[in-house]
C-alpha positions, 0 to 999 in steps of 0.5 A: 490752896490757890485763889481759884481753888479756894474761891470755887470751894466756897461756892461748892454746894451753893452754886445755884443759890449764889448765881441767883443772888449775884444776878439780883445784886448786879441787876442781872435777873436770873429769873429772866434767864430761866424764862428763856431757857437759861444756860442749861440747854447749851452744849459743846466746846469752846476754845480760847487763848490770849492775855494772862492779865485777866486769866484769874478772872476768866478761870473763875468764870469758867469754873462757875459756868460749868455749874450753869451749863454742865454740857459745855466745856470752855478752855482758856489758855493764857499765852499772852495778848499777842499770841492770842490775837494771832491764834484767833486770826488763824481760826485756831480759837473761838474767841481771844483775850487781849489787853491791847487793840488789834493792829493792822496785820496782827491777828484778825482782819478789820470787820471780822471781829468785835471788841467785848470789854469784860473787866479792868484792873490795876497794873502794879509797879511791884518792887523788892526792896528791904526796909521800904514797905511803902514807896511813891513814884511819879510818872517822870521817875517811873520813866527814868527807872524803866529807861535805866536813866535812874539805876540806884534806889537812893537816886535824887528823883526817887528820894524827891517822891519819898520825903522822909523815907530812908532809901538804900544805895541798892542797884535797880533791876528792871523786869519786864515781859518777854512775850508780846503782852497787853500788860506791856502795851498798857504800861508803856501807853501810860508812860507815853501819856503821863511823862514827856520823858518816856522815849521807848514808845508803846506796844505789846513789845518795846526795845527795852535796855539791854541790862534789863530782865524779862519774864514770860507772862505776868507770873514770870515777871512776878517771880523775877521780882520776888527773887531779885533784891532791888528788882522792880517791874509791872504786874497785874494786881491779881498776880502781884497779890497772889505772890505777895509782892510789895507795890508802889503808889503812883502819882495821878493827874490830880497830883495824888499818890494812889495805891493800886486798888479796886476802888482806884480802878473803879474811879479810873473807869469812871473817867474813861471815854468809850469809842464806838467799837467799845474800845476804851482806856482808863489809863492816866484817867483824870479824877480824884482817887483814880489809880493811873495805871488801870488797864482794860481787857477785852474779848475778841469775838467773831462778827460771824461764825460759820457754825450757828451752834458755835455762835450760840455757845460764844454768846451764852458764855460771854453773856454769863461772864458779863452778868452772873460771872461778875460775882467772882471779879472782886475775889480775884482783884478785878473791877467790874464794868460800869453799868452803862458800859456793861450794857453796851458790851452785852449789846455787842453780842446781838451783832454776832 
């Protein structure tokens, strides 16, 4: 039984009670929703695509939303942030998921869409190295590994981060995303911010060295790491945990080596600055306990829908995702938004 099926099975038969309880626990009044008709009067279909990074969370929310709105069908296709933005810009989907911001000429045009932040999660630095169950990596060491300046596991730079650890002379295989990816964008943005040694730039795609390997989606990268002795790559916490990968602790701005956990992600969120359009980044966040490669993820919604019923559906689903749906987040390794940012995200829906 996979994580989605297992969690939904736990909700079976108690969906209404669970929604009521989580609404109270998160300060989201189920009673208030009921007074305004709740979600039961919604009907229709929503199509979306985009980032694979938040897919586990979105699929859980879609499953429980079916209990709250049985006459609505929502589909989310995890094709990567780049493709999701393109499909949304072409009008092929009703909303999109992305872990990176929209650049000029990429997807929808300025003024046509709104950012709605949803959850955040650590991007793990996962590795496959026999005999090394705990690894520490500083930003400069990570930059050298992923640029292929450091090519063996017992290199002096890695040894300096891991005093007392016996490292093998195993060759390092770097694994990265093949598709246009917000996970790549956030990982490379982190390296650009945290290490002056990083020279490959940042974006949904970058020019990786020729002797690296590429996998589609987070799951593809996870699979290559799992299969390759000496491999290292970047994978969201949910997929890394599901595939039982081993991941490193990363040195943050405060000088601490922090493991990728929801507590570390929550600490990073606390240090993030939010822009007027609700874009924000917790990457390389200052503060004790912050996991430095914590990535945000967003939904892109239209500022104006031609069909009023479609707009009502989008607003209903996104409201649920930000409120009652948050009960699923921790189960699949995502950190929920701080209350102040959640309130701002909900207010975005009033602009549609």
